[in-house]
DSSP file (Angstrom, degrees, kcal/mol; ACC not computed):
  #  RESIDUE AA STRUCTURE BP1 BP2  ACC     N-H-->O    O-->H-N    N-H-->O    O-->H-N    TCO  KAPPA ALPHA  PHI   PSI    X-CA   Y-CA   Z-CA
    1    1 A X              0   0    0      0, 0.0     2,-0.3     0, 0.0     0, 0.0   0.000 360.0 360.0 360.0 133.0   48.3  -55.1  -30.8
    2    2 A X        -     0   0    0      1,-0.1     2,-0.1     3,-0.0     3,-0.1  -0.572 360.0-123.6 -79.8 134.2   47.6  -52.1  -28.6
    3    3 A X        -     0   0    0     -2,-0.3     3,-0.1     1,-0.1    -1,-0.1  -0.416  33.3-100.6 -71.0 150.7   44.3  -50.3  -29.1
    4    4 A X        -     0   0    0      1,-0.1    85,-0.2    -2,-0.1    -1,-0.1  -0.348  49.9 -90.0 -66.5 155.1   44.4  -46.6  -30.0
    5    5 A X        -     0   0    0     85,-0.1     2,-0.5     1,-0.1    85,-0.3  -0.275  40.9-106.2 -65.8 154.0   43.8  -44.2  -27.1
    6    6 A X  E     -a   90   0A   0     83,-2.8    85,-2.6    -3,-0.1    -1,-0.1  -0.695  37.9-118.5 -79.5 122.5   40.3  -43.1  -26.2
    7    7 A X  E     -a   91   0A   0     -2,-0.5     2,-0.3    83,-0.2    85,-0.2  -0.389  31.6-175.1 -64.1 138.7   39.8  -39.5  -27.3
    8    8 A X  E     -a   92   0A   0     83,-2.7    85,-1.7    -2,-0.1     2,-0.1  -0.720  12.5-154.8-138.7  85.2   39.0  -37.2  -24.4
    9    9 A X  E     -a   93   0A   0     -2,-0.3    36,-2.4    83,-0.2     2,-0.4  -0.421  23.7-172.3 -59.5 131.4   38.2  -33.5  -25.4
   10   10 A X  E     -aB  94  44A   0     83,-2.5    85,-2.1    34,-0.3     2,-0.5  -0.990  20.7-154.4-136.6 134.4   39.0  -31.4  -22.4
   11   11 A X  E     -aB  95  43A   0     32,-2.4    32,-1.9    -2,-0.4     2,-0.3  -0.932  18.0-175.4-108.2 131.3   38.4  -27.8  -21.5
   12   12 A X  E     -aB  96  42A   0     83,-3.1    85,-2.7    -2,-0.5     2,-0.5  -0.897  14.6-141.0-125.0 155.8   40.8  -26.2  -18.9
   13   13 A X  E     -aB  97  41A   0     28,-2.6     2,-1.2    -2,-0.3    28,-0.5  -0.970   6.1-152.4-124.3 124.3   40.8  -22.7  -17.4
   14   14 A X  E     -a   98   0A   0     83,-3.2    85,-2.4    -2,-0.5     2,-0.7  -0.784  29.7-165.3 -87.2  91.1   43.9  -20.6  -16.6
   15   15 A X  E     -a   99   0A   0     -2,-1.2     8,-1.9     8,-0.4     2,-0.4  -0.741   7.3-172.5 -92.4 116.5   42.2  -18.7  -13.7
   16   16 A X  E     -aC 100  22A   0     83,-2.7    85,-2.5    -2,-0.7     6,-0.2  -0.866  10.0-148.4-108.3 139.8   44.0  -15.6  -12.6
   17   17 A X    >   -     0   0    0      4,-2.1     3,-2.1    -2,-0.4    85,-0.2  -0.405  42.0 -87.1 -94.7 179.0   43.2  -13.6   -9.5
   18   18 A X  T 3  S+     0   0    0     83,-0.3    84,-0.1     1,-0.3    -1,-0.0   0.723 129.4  55.3 -61.1 -20.2   43.7   -9.8   -9.2
   19   19 A X  T 3  S-     0   0    0      2,-0.1    -1,-0.3   107,-0.0     3,-0.1   0.199 120.1-108.7 -95.7  15.5   47.3  -10.3   -8.0
   20   20 A X  S <  S+     0   0    0     -3,-2.1     2,-0.3     1,-0.2   107,-0.3   0.768  70.3 146.4  62.3  28.6   48.1  -12.4  -11.2
   21   21 A X        -     0   0    0    105,-0.1    -4,-2.1   106,-0.1     2,-0.4  -0.728  41.6-137.3 -90.3 147.6   48.2  -15.6   -9.3
   22   22 A X  E     -CD  16 125A   0    103,-2.7   103,-3.0    -2,-0.3     2,-0.5  -0.870  12.6-126.8-107.7 138.4   47.1  -18.8  -11.1
   23   23 A X  E     + D   0 124A   0     -8,-1.9    18,-0.4    -2,-0.4    -8,-0.4  -0.716  33.4 175.0 -86.1 126.3   44.9  -21.4   -9.4
   24   24 A X  E     - D   0 123A   0     99,-2.4    99,-2.0    -2,-0.5     2,-0.4  -0.965  21.1-141.2-129.9 149.1   46.3  -25.0   -9.6
   25   25 A X  E     -ED  39 122A   0     14,-3.5    14,-2.5    -2,-0.3     2,-0.6  -0.881  17.9-127.7-107.4 140.7   45.1  -28.2   -8.1
   26   26 A X  E     -E   38   0A   0     95,-2.5    94,-3.9    -2,-0.4     2,-0.3  -0.781  36.5-171.4 -85.7 123.5   47.4  -30.9   -6.7
   27   27 A X  E     -ED  37 119A   0     10,-3.5    10,-1.9    -2,-0.6     2,-0.4  -0.866  19.9-151.7-121.3 150.4   46.5  -34.2   -8.4
   28   28 A X  E     -E   36   0A   0     90,-2.0     8,-0.2    -2,-0.3    89,-0.0  -0.965   3.3-167.2-117.6 139.4   47.5  -37.8   -7.9
   29   29 A X        +     0   0    0      6,-2.0     2,-0.3    -2,-0.4     7,-0.1   0.358  65.3  46.0-110.7   5.7   47.4  -40.2  -10.8
   30   30 A X  S >  S-     0   0    0      5,-0.3     3,-1.6    88,-0.1    55,-0.0  -0.952  84.0-108.2-143.7 166.4   47.7  -43.6   -9.2
   31   31 A X  T 3  S+     0   0    0     -2,-0.3    -1,-0.1     1,-0.3    -3,-0.0   0.730 116.1  55.9 -65.9 -22.4   46.3  -45.5   -6.3
   32   32 A X  T 3  S-     0   0    0      3,-0.0    -1,-0.3     1,-0.0    -3,-0.0   0.437 103.5-127.4 -91.5   0.7   49.5  -45.2   -4.3
   33   33 A X  S <  S+     0   0    0     -3,-1.6    -2,-0.1     2,-0.1     3,-0.1   0.770  70.6 128.4  60.9  26.4   49.6  -41.4   -4.5
   34   34 A X        +     0   0    0      1,-0.2     2,-0.9    -6,-0.0    -1,-0.1   0.944  58.1  54.8 -79.6 -49.3   53.2  -41.6   -5.9
   35   35 A X  S    S+     0   0    0      2,-0.0    -6,-2.0     0, 0.0     2,-0.4  -0.765  70.8 168.8 -92.7 107.1   52.9  -39.4   -9.0
   36   36 A X  E     +E   28   0A   0     -2,-0.9     2,-0.3    -8,-0.2   101,-0.3  -0.898   2.5 164.4-118.8 149.7   51.6  -36.0   -8.1
   37   37 A X  E     -E   27   0A   0    -10,-1.9   -10,-3.5    -2,-0.4     2,-0.4  -0.958  36.1-107.0-154.1 167.2   51.4  -32.9  -10.2
   38   38 A X  E     +Ef  26 138A   0     99,-2.8   101,-2.1    -2,-0.3     2,-0.3  -0.877  39.9 174.1-105.4 134.0   49.7  -29.5  -10.4
   39   39 A X  E     -E   25   0A   0    -14,-2.5   -14,-3.5    -2,-0.4     2,-0.1  -0.963  30.3-111.2-141.1 150.3   47.0  -28.9  -12.9
   40   40 A X        -     0   0    0     99,-0.5   -16,-0.2    -2,-0.3   -26,-0.1  -0.443  49.7 -85.6 -77.7 155.5   44.5  -26.1  -13.9
   41   41 A X  E    S+B   13   0A   0    -28,-0.5   -28,-2.6   -18,-0.4     2,-0.3  -0.278  80.1  91.8 -57.7 146.5   40.8  -26.6  -13.3
   42   42 A X  E     -B   12   0A   0     16,-0.3     2,-0.3   -30,-0.2   -30,-0.2  -0.849  37.5-177.2 151.5 175.7   39.0  -28.4  -16.1
   43   43 A X  E     -B   11   0A   0    -32,-1.9   -32,-2.4    -2,-0.3    15,-0.1  -0.982  40.2 -32.9 179.0-172.6   37.8  -31.7  -17.5
   44   44 A X  E     -B   10   0A   0     -2,-0.3   -34,-0.3   -34,-0.2     2,-0.2  -0.239  55.9-113.6 -68.0 146.8   36.2  -33.7  -20.2
   45   45 A X        -     0   0    0    -36,-2.4     2,-0.1     4,-0.1   -36,-0.1  -0.547  29.2-122.8 -73.2 141.8   33.4  -32.3  -22.3
   46   46 A X    >   -     0   0    0     -2,-0.2     3,-2.5     4,-0.2     8,-0.1  -0.476  51.9 -68.7 -75.9 159.3   30.0  -33.9  -22.0
   47   47 A X  T 3  S+     0   0    0      1,-0.3    -1,-0.1    -2,-0.1     3,-0.1  -0.278 122.1   0.3 -52.2 122.7   28.4  -35.4  -25.1
   48   48 A X  T 3  S+     0   0    0      1,-0.2    -1,-0.3    -3,-0.1     2,-0.2   0.468  97.3 142.5  78.2   2.0   27.5  -32.5  -27.5
   49   49 A X    <   -     0   0    0     -3,-2.5    -1,-0.2     1,-0.1     2,-0.1  -0.535  51.5-120.8 -80.7 140.2   28.8  -29.9  -25.0
   50   50 A X     >  -     0   0    0     -2,-0.2     4,-2.4    -3,-0.1     5,-0.2  -0.451  23.3-116.6 -74.4 152.4   30.5  -26.8  -26.4
   51   51 A X  H  > S+     0   0    0      1,-0.2     4,-2.4     2,-0.2     5,-0.1   0.915 113.8  46.8 -57.4 -48.6   34.1  -26.1  -25.2
   52   52 A X  H  > S+     0   0    0      1,-0.2     4,-2.2     2,-0.2    -1,-0.2   0.872 111.3  52.1 -65.8 -36.5   33.3  -22.8  -23.5
   53   53 A X  H  > S+     0   0    0      2,-0.2     4,-2.6     1,-0.2    -1,-0.2   0.919 110.3  48.8 -63.9 -43.2   30.3  -24.3  -21.8
   54   54 A X  H  X S+     0   0    0     -4,-2.4     4,-3.1     2,-0.2     5,-0.3   0.898 108.3  54.1 -63.5 -40.6   32.4  -27.2  -20.5
   55   55 A X  H  X S+     0   0    0     -4,-2.4     4,-2.1     1,-0.2    -1,-0.2   0.934 112.4  43.8 -59.3 -45.6   35.1  -24.8  -19.2
   56   56 A X  H  X S+     0   0    0     -4,-2.2     4,-2.1     2,-0.2    -2,-0.2   0.913 115.1  48.4 -66.4 -42.6   32.4  -22.9  -17.2
   57   57 A X  H  X S+     0   0    0     -4,-2.6     4,-3.0     1,-0.2    -2,-0.2   0.943 112.8  47.5 -62.7 -47.6   30.8  -26.1  -15.9
   58   58 A X  H  X S+     0   0    0     -4,-3.1     4,-2.5     1,-0.2   -16,-0.3   0.888 109.2  54.0 -62.7 -39.5   34.2  -27.6  -14.9
   59   59 A X  H  X>S+     0   0    0     -4,-2.1     4,-2.0    -5,-0.3     6,-0.7   0.920 112.6  43.8 -61.5 -43.0   35.2  -24.4  -13.2
   60   60 A X  H  X5S+     0   0    0     -4,-2.1     4,-2.0     3,-0.2    49,-1.4   0.939 113.3  51.2 -66.0 -46.2   32.0  -24.5  -11.1
   61   61 A X  H  <5S+     0   0    0     -4,-3.0    49,-1.7    48,-0.2    48,-0.3   0.891 120.1  34.5 -58.3 -40.5   32.3  -28.2  -10.4
   62   62 A X  H  <5S+     0   0    0     -4,-2.5    46,-0.3    46,-0.2    -1,-0.2   0.710 136.5  17.0 -91.7 -20.9   35.9  -28.0   -9.2
   63   63 A X  H  <5S-     0   0    0     -4,-2.0    44,-3.0    -5,-0.3    -3,-0.2   0.627  87.8-124.1-123.9 -21.9   35.9  -24.5   -7.5
   64   64 A X     << +     0   0    0     -4,-2.0     2,-0.3    -5,-0.6    -4,-0.2   0.420  59.5 147.9  85.1  -1.1   32.3  -23.5   -6.8
   65   65 A X        -     0   0    0     -6,-0.7    -1,-0.3     1,-0.1     2,-0.2  -0.526  38.9-142.0 -72.6 128.8   32.9  -20.3   -8.8
   66   66 A X    >   -     0   0    0     -2,-0.3     3,-2.3    -3,-0.1     4,-0.3  -0.570  21.4-109.3 -91.8 155.5   29.8  -19.0  -10.6
   67   67 A X  G >  S+     0   0    0      1,-0.3     3,-1.3    -2,-0.2     5,-0.1   0.830 116.5  56.1 -51.8 -40.4   29.8  -17.5  -14.1
   68   68 A X  G 3  S+     0   0    0      1,-0.2    -1,-0.3     3,-0.1     3,-0.0   0.573  99.0  64.4 -73.2  -6.3   28.9  -14.0  -12.8
   69   69 A X  G <  S+     0   0    0     -3,-2.3    33,-0.7    33,-0.0     2,-0.3   0.481 109.2  24.6 -95.8  -3.4   32.0  -14.1  -10.5
   70   70 A X  E <  S-G  101   0A   0     -3,-1.3     2,-0.6    -4,-0.3    31,-0.2  -0.952  72.8-117.4-151.6 168.1   34.7  -14.2  -13.3
   71   71 A X  E     -G  100   0A   0     29,-2.7    29,-1.8    -2,-0.3     2,-0.7  -0.955  22.0-147.0-115.1 115.5   35.3  -13.3  -16.9
   72   72 A X  E     -G   99   0A   0     -2,-0.6    27,-0.2    27,-0.2    26,-0.1  -0.725  26.6-173.3 -82.0 118.8   36.0  -16.2  -19.3
   73   73 A X  E     -     0   0A   0     25,-3.5    26,-0.1    -2,-0.7    -1,-0.1   0.068  29.7 -40.3 -96.2-153.8   38.4  -14.9  -21.9
   74   74 A X  E     -     0   0A   0     23,-0.1    24,-2.5     1,-0.1     2,-0.6  -0.184  54.2-102.5 -76.6 162.2   39.8  -16.3  -25.0
   75   75 A X  E     +G   97   0A   0     22,-0.2    22,-0.3     1,-0.2    -1,-0.1  -0.753  47.7 167.4 -76.9 118.3   41.1  -19.8  -25.9
   76   76 A X  E     +     0   0A   0     20,-2.6    84,-2.8    -2,-0.6     2,-0.3   0.695  51.8  26.4-113.7 -25.0   44.9  -19.3  -25.7
   77   77 A X  E     -Gh  96 160A   0     19,-1.2    19,-2.5    82,-0.3     2,-0.3  -0.953  53.0-164.4-136.6 154.8   46.5  -22.7  -25.8
   78   78 A X  E     +Gh  95 161A   0     82,-2.8    84,-2.9    -2,-0.3     2,-0.3  -0.980  13.0 179.8-135.4 156.2   45.8  -26.2  -27.0
   79   79 A X  E     -G   94   0A   0     15,-1.8    15,-3.3    -2,-0.3     2,-0.4  -0.996  17.4-154.7-154.3 142.4   47.5  -29.4  -26.1
   80   80 A X  E     +G   93   0A   0     82,-0.5     2,-0.3    -2,-0.3    13,-0.2  -0.977  21.8 168.3-120.0 138.5   47.4  -33.2  -26.8
   81   81 A X  E     -G   92   0A   0     11,-1.9    11,-3.0    -2,-0.4     2,-0.5  -0.968  24.6-146.3-152.8 130.9   48.6  -35.7  -24.3
   82   82 A X  E     +G   91   0A   0     -2,-0.3     2,-0.3     9,-0.2     9,-0.2  -0.852  30.8 163.3 -99.3 133.3   48.3  -39.5  -24.1
   83   83 A X  E     -G   90   0A   0      7,-2.5     7,-3.4    -2,-0.5     2,-0.4  -0.943  30.0-122.8-146.2 164.2   48.0  -41.0  -20.6
   84   84 A X  E     -G   89   0A   0     -2,-0.3     2,-0.4     5,-0.2     5,-0.2  -0.895  17.0-178.9-115.6 138.9   46.9  -44.2  -18.9
   85   85 A X  E >  S-G   88   0A   0      3,-2.7     3,-1.8    -2,-0.4     2,-0.2  -0.932  70.4 -47.0-133.5 111.8   44.3  -44.7  -16.2
   86   86 A X  T 3  S-     0   0    0     -2,-0.4     0, 0.0     1,-0.3     0, 0.0  -0.486 123.2 -21.0  63.5-129.0   44.1  -48.3  -15.1
   87   87 A X  T 3  S+     0   0    0     -2,-0.2     2,-0.3    -3,-0.1    -1,-0.3   0.544 122.4  87.5 -87.8  -8.3   44.0  -50.5  -18.2
   88   88 A X  E <   - G   0  85A   0     -3,-1.8    -3,-2.7   -83,-0.0     2,-0.4  -0.661  62.0-149.2 -98.9 148.5   42.8  -47.7  -20.5
   89   89 A X  E     - G   0  84A   0     -2,-0.3   -83,-2.8    -5,-0.2     2,-0.3  -0.932  17.2-166.9-110.6 139.3   44.8  -45.2  -22.5
   90   90 A X  E     -aG   6  83A   0     -7,-3.4    -7,-2.5    -2,-0.4     2,-0.6  -0.905  17.2-147.2-123.9 151.4   43.3  -41.8  -23.2
   91   91 A X  E     -aG   7  82A   0    -85,-2.6   -83,-2.7    -2,-0.3     2,-0.4  -0.939  18.4-151.3-116.9 106.9   44.3  -38.9  -25.5
   92   92 A X  E     -aG   8  81A   0    -11,-3.0   -11,-1.9    -2,-0.6     2,-0.6  -0.641   7.2-166.0 -76.0 129.0   43.4  -35.6  -24.0
   93   93 A X  E     -aG   9  80A   0    -85,-1.7   -83,-2.5    -2,-0.4     2,-0.3  -0.911  25.3-168.3-114.5  96.6   42.6  -33.0  -26.6
   94   94 A X  E     -aG  10  79A   0    -15,-3.3   -15,-1.8    -2,-0.6     2,-0.4  -0.673  25.4-168.9-105.0 142.6   42.8  -29.8  -24.5
   95   95 A X  E     -aG  11  78A   0    -85,-2.1   -83,-3.1    -2,-0.3     2,-0.5  -0.994  15.5-152.0-119.8 132.9   41.8  -26.2  -24.9
   96   96 A X  E     -aG  12  77A   0    -19,-2.5   -20,-2.6    -2,-0.4   -19,-1.2  -0.918   8.5-163.3-108.6 126.4   42.9  -23.7  -22.3
   97   97 A X  E     -aG  13  75A   0    -85,-2.7   -83,-3.2    -2,-0.5     2,-0.3  -0.900  16.6-130.3-109.8 136.5   40.8  -20.6  -21.7
   98   98 A X  E     +a   14   0A   0    -24,-2.5   -25,-3.5    -2,-0.4     2,-0.3  -0.676  33.3 174.5 -83.1 136.7   42.1  -17.5  -19.9
   99   99 A X  E     -aG  15  72A   0    -85,-2.4   -83,-2.7    -2,-0.3     2,-0.4  -0.991  21.2-151.4-143.4 151.3   39.9  -16.2  -17.1
  100  100 A X  E     +aG  16  71A   0    -29,-1.8   -29,-2.7    -2,-0.3     2,-0.3  -0.973  31.6 139.1-122.4 137.9   40.1  -13.5  -14.5
  101  101 A X  E     - G   0  70A   0    -85,-2.5   -83,-0.3    -2,-0.4   -31,-0.2  -0.900  48.7 -62.8-159.0-173.6   38.3  -13.7  -11.2
  102  102 A X        -     0   0    0    -33,-0.7     2,-0.4    -2,-0.3   -33,-0.0  -0.333  50.1-104.1 -77.8 161.1   38.5  -13.0   -7.5
  103  103 A X        +     0   0    0     -2,-0.1     2,-0.3     2,-0.0    -1,-0.1  -0.728  61.4 146.5 -77.2 135.8   40.9  -14.7   -5.1
  104  104 A X        -     0   0    0     -2,-0.4     2,-0.7    -3,-0.0   -39,-0.0  -0.964  54.5 -97.9-160.5 168.9   38.9  -17.2   -3.1
  105  105 A X        -     0   0    0     -2,-0.3    -2,-0.0     2,-0.0   -42,-0.0  -0.902  49.0-116.1 -97.8 117.2   39.1  -20.6   -1.4
  106  106 A X        -     0   0    0     -2,-0.7     2,-0.4     1,-0.1   -42,-0.2  -0.265  30.8-176.3 -57.1 133.6   37.7  -23.2   -3.8
  107  107 A X        -     0   0    0    -44,-3.0   -44,-0.2   -47,-0.1    -1,-0.1  -0.858  31.7-126.0-127.8  92.6   34.6  -25.0   -2.5
  108  108 A X        -     0   0    0     -2,-0.4   -46,-0.2   -46,-0.3   -47,-0.2  -0.028  15.0-157.3 -48.2 137.9   33.8  -27.6   -5.2
  109  109 A X  S    S-     0   0    0    -49,-1.4   -48,-0.2   -48,-0.3   -47,-0.2   0.806  79.7 -10.5 -85.0 -32.9   30.3  -27.4   -6.5
  110  110 A X        -     0   0    0    -49,-1.7     2,-0.2   -50,-0.2    -1,-0.2  -0.329  70.0-171.9-170.3  74.4   30.0  -31.0   -7.8
  111  111 A X        -     0   0    0     -3,-0.1     2,-0.1   -50,-0.1   -49,-0.1  -0.500  25.3-124.5 -74.0 141.4   33.0  -33.2   -7.9
  112  112 A X     >  -     0   0    0     -2,-0.2     4,-2.2     1,-0.1     3,-0.2  -0.487  31.0-106.2 -74.8 155.9   32.8  -36.6   -9.5
  113  113 A X  H  > S+     0   0    0      1,-0.2     4,-1.0     2,-0.2     5,-0.1   0.887 121.6  50.3 -53.5 -41.9   33.8  -39.5   -7.2
  114  114 A X  H  > S+     0   0    0      1,-0.2     4,-1.2     2,-0.2     3,-0.4   0.896 109.1  52.0 -64.4 -39.3   37.1  -40.0   -9.2
  115  115 A X  H  > S+     0   0    0     -3,-0.2     4,-2.2     1,-0.2     3,-0.4   0.900 104.9  55.2 -63.4 -40.6   37.9  -36.3   -8.8
  116  116 A X  H  < S+     0   0    0     -4,-2.2    -1,-0.2     1,-0.2    -2,-0.2   0.761 111.4  44.8 -67.7 -22.5   37.4  -36.3   -5.1
  117  117 A X  H  < S+     0   0    0     -4,-1.0    -1,-0.2    -3,-0.4    -2,-0.2   0.679 117.3  43.1 -91.9 -18.1   39.9  -39.1   -4.7
  118  118 A X  H  < S+     0   0    0     -4,-1.2   -90,-2.0    -3,-0.4     2,-0.4   0.662  93.3  87.9-101.0 -18.1   42.5  -37.7   -7.1
  119  119 A X  E  <  +D   27   0A   0     -4,-2.2   -92,-0.2   -92,-0.2     3,-0.1  -0.694  47.7 177.8 -84.7 130.1   42.5  -34.0   -5.9
  120  120 A X  E     -     0   0A   0    -94,-3.9     2,-0.1    -2,-0.4   -93,-0.1  -0.288  55.1 -57.8-128.2  47.7   44.8  -33.3   -3.1
  121  121 A X  E     -     0   0A   0    -95,-0.1   -95,-2.5   -96,-0.0    -1,-0.4  -0.404  50.8-110.9 108.9 176.9   44.5  -29.6   -2.5
  122  122 A X  E     -D   25   0A   0    -97,-0.3     2,-0.3    -2,-0.1   -97,-0.2  -0.903  19.6-169.7-142.3 167.2   44.9  -26.3   -4.3
  123  123 A X  E     -D   24   0A   0    -99,-2.0   -99,-2.4    -2,-0.3     2,-0.6  -0.945  24.8-129.4-160.6 143.1   47.2  -23.3   -4.3
  124  124 A X  E     -D   23   0A   0     -2,-0.3     2,-0.4  -101,-0.2  -101,-0.2  -0.878  36.5-158.7 -90.9 119.0   47.3  -19.9   -5.9
  125  125 A X  E     -D   22   0A   0   -103,-3.0  -103,-2.7    -2,-0.6     2,-0.2  -0.833  10.3-145.6-106.5 135.3   50.7  -19.6   -7.5
  126  126 A X     >  -     0   0    0     -2,-0.4     4,-2.2  -105,-0.2     5,-0.2  -0.570  30.7-113.8 -83.9 160.8   52.6  -16.4   -8.4
  127  127 A X  H  > S+     0   0    0   -107,-0.3     4,-2.6     1,-0.2     5,-0.2   0.912 118.5  54.1 -60.5 -41.9   54.8  -16.5  -11.5
  128  128 A X  H  > S+     0   0    0      1,-0.2     4,-1.9     2,-0.2    -1,-0.2   0.898 108.0  49.1 -60.8 -40.8   57.9  -16.1   -9.3
  129  129 A X  H  > S+     0   0    0      2,-0.2     4,-1.5     1,-0.2    -1,-0.2   0.903 111.5  49.4 -66.1 -40.4   56.9  -19.1   -7.2
  130  130 A X  H  < S+     0   0    0     -4,-2.2    -2,-0.2     1,-0.2    -1,-0.2   0.920 112.7  47.8 -62.5 -43.1   56.3  -21.3  -10.3
  131  131 A X  H  < S+     0   0    0     -4,-2.6    -1,-0.2     1,-0.2    -2,-0.2   0.831 114.2  46.7 -67.8 -32.0   59.7  -20.2  -11.7
  132  132 A X  H  < S+     0   0    0     -4,-1.9     2,-0.4    -5,-0.2    -1,-0.2   0.720  89.5  96.9 -82.9 -22.0   61.5  -21.0   -8.4
  133  133 A X     <  +     0   0    0     -4,-1.5    -4,-0.0    -3,-0.2     0, 0.0  -0.550  35.9 160.8 -76.7 122.3   59.9  -24.4   -7.8
  134  134 A X        +     0   0    0     -2,-0.4    -1,-0.2     3,-0.0    -4,-0.0   0.573  68.0  58.1-113.6 -15.0   62.1  -27.3   -8.9
  135  135 A X  S    S+     0   0    0      2,-0.0     2,-0.2     0, 0.0    -2,-0.1   0.682  93.1  77.1 -90.9 -17.5   60.6  -30.2   -7.0
  136  136 A X  S    S-     0   0    0     -6,-0.1     2,-0.5   -99,-0.0   -99,-0.1  -0.573  71.3-133.7 -96.0 156.6   57.0  -30.0   -8.3
  137  137 A X        -     0   0    0   -101,-0.3   -99,-2.8    -2,-0.2     2,-0.3  -0.934  21.8-165.4-108.5 129.0   55.6  -31.1  -11.6
  138  138 A X  B     -f   38   0A   0     -2,-0.5     2,-0.5  -101,-0.2   -99,-0.2  -0.873  21.2-111.8-113.3 147.2   53.3  -28.7  -13.5
  139  139 A X  S    S+     0   0    0   -101,-2.1   -99,-0.5    -2,-0.3     2,-0.2  -0.983 111.7  34.8-121.3 119.3   51.0  -29.4  -16.4
  140  140 A X  S >  S-     0   0    0     -2,-0.5     3,-1.6    23,-0.2    24,-0.1   0.559  95.2-141.6 -70.9 157.0   51.8  -28.1  -18.9
  141  141 A X  T 3  S+     0   0    0     23,-0.8     3,-0.3     1,-0.3    -3,-0.2   0.802  99.4  51.6 -61.9 -31.4   55.5  -28.6  -17.9
  142  142 A X  T 3> S+     0   0    0      1,-0.2     4,-2.5    21,-0.1     3,-0.4  -0.006  72.7 134.5 -92.8  29.2   56.6  -25.2  -19.3
  143  143 A X  H <>  +     0   0    0     -3,-1.6     4,-2.7     1,-0.2     5,-0.2   0.867  66.8  50.4 -51.6 -48.3   53.8  -23.4  -17.4
  144  144 A X  H  > S+     0   0    0     -3,-0.3     4,-1.7     1,-0.2    -1,-0.2   0.919 114.0  45.5 -59.4 -41.2   56.0  -20.5  -16.1
  145  145 A X  H  > S+     0   0    0     -3,-0.4     4,-0.6     1,-0.2    -1,-0.2   0.896 117.0  44.6 -66.9 -40.6   57.3  -19.8  -19.6
  146  146 A X  H  X S+     0   0    0     -4,-2.5     4,-0.6     1,-0.2    -2,-0.2   0.839 113.7  50.2 -72.3 -33.7   53.9  -20.0  -21.2
  147  147 A X  H  X S+     0   0    0     -4,-2.7     4,-2.3    -5,-0.3     3,-0.4   0.835  92.7  75.0 -76.0 -33.8   52.2  -18.0  -18.4
  148  148 A X  H  X S+     0   0    0     -4,-1.7     4,-1.5    -5,-0.2     6,-0.2   0.881  96.0  46.7 -52.0 -49.7   54.6  -15.0  -18.5
  149  149 A X  H  <>S+     0   0    0     -4,-0.6     5,-2.9     1,-0.2    -1,-0.2   0.887 111.1  53.2 -62.9 -35.6   53.3  -13.4  -21.7
  150  150 A X  H ><5S+     0   0    0     -4,-0.6     3,-1.5    -3,-0.4    -1,-0.2   0.917 108.3  49.6 -63.4 -42.0   49.7  -13.8  -20.6
  151  151 A X  H 3<5S+     0   0    0     -4,-2.3    -1,-0.2     1,-0.3    -2,-0.2   0.799 107.7  54.8 -66.8 -27.7   50.4  -12.0  -17.4
  152  152 A X  T 3<5S-     0   0    0     -4,-1.5    -1,-0.3    -5,-0.3    -2,-0.2   0.409 122.8-107.4 -84.2   2.1   52.2   -9.2  -19.4
  153  153 A X  T < 5S+     0   0    0     -3,-1.5     2,-1.0     1,-0.2    -3,-0.2   0.602  77.6 134.6  84.1  11.6   49.0   -8.8  -21.4
  154  154 A X      < -     0   0    0     -5,-2.9     2,-0.3    -6,-0.2    -1,-0.2  -0.790  32.9-175.0 -98.5  96.3   50.4  -10.4  -24.6
  155  155 A X        -     0   0    0     -2,-1.0     2,-0.1    -3,-0.1   -79,-0.0  -0.675  30.7-108.5 -88.2 143.2   47.8  -12.8  -25.9
  156  156 A X        -     0   0    0     -2,-0.3    -1,-0.1     1,-0.1     3,-0.1  -0.423  19.5-128.2 -68.6 146.7   48.6  -15.0  -28.8
  157  157 A X  S    S+     0   0    0      1,-0.1     2,-0.3    -2,-0.1    -1,-0.1   0.775  97.0  13.2 -66.8 -24.0   46.8  -14.0  -32.1
  158  158 A X  S    S-     0   0    0    -82,-0.1    -1,-0.1     0, 0.0   -82,-0.0  -0.963 108.5 -74.1-142.6 155.6   45.7  -17.7  -32.4
  159  159 A X        -     0   0    0     -2,-0.3     2,-0.3   -82,-0.1   -82,-0.3  -0.244  50.2-128.6 -55.2 134.7   45.8  -20.5  -29.8
  160  160 A X  E     -h   77   0A   0    -84,-2.8   -82,-2.8    -4,-0.0     2,-0.7  -0.651  10.5-131.1 -82.4 137.2   49.4  -21.8  -29.3
  161  161 A X  E     -h   78   0A   0     -2,-0.3     2,-0.3   -84,-0.2   -82,-0.2  -0.828  33.3-168.6 -87.4 118.4   50.0  -25.5  -29.5
  162  162 A X        -     0   0    0    -84,-2.9   -82,-0.5    -2,-0.7   -85,-0.0  -0.711  13.6-121.9-108.7 158.0   51.9  -26.3  -26.4
  163  163 A X              0   0    0     -2,-0.3   -23,-0.2   -84,-0.1   -21,-0.1  -0.084 360.0 360.0 -86.0-170.2   53.7  -29.5  -25.5
  164  164 A X              0   0    0    -24,-0.1   -23,-0.8   -23,-0.1   -24,-0.2   0.494 360.0 360.0 -56.1 360.0   53.4  -31.9  -22.6
């Protein structure tokens, strides 16, 4: 009998620069670097940590961006996803926060050892580039469709539940 997945509350940040580009990291999910995808900054909450605090901490850890350098906005999306790492299965319970900040080159503040081996670069993406790209995998998969209303200033009245 298969054990249930390990819950993993996760805060992610949709970081937009002044040109409405979104910051994504290229990630690898296996030791062979075969499965790669683009993902927003973020990660698991520490024990007892609030969601917004985790979003700010993760943004600093992965980009070096300090709180006074950006504005953390509302929680706009949530997502659940089950995934495997080694022998374990996890269920990410994600909240996505919208943020605006400067264009910059990420200089991680404090990557965990696992993060430093799974991150394979970053890129600031325009909506047009996301819509035109067919060879890359984005998380969430419908990122261009989901991002378009946010860029147009249309925030959901309550967080949207988005799919994989």
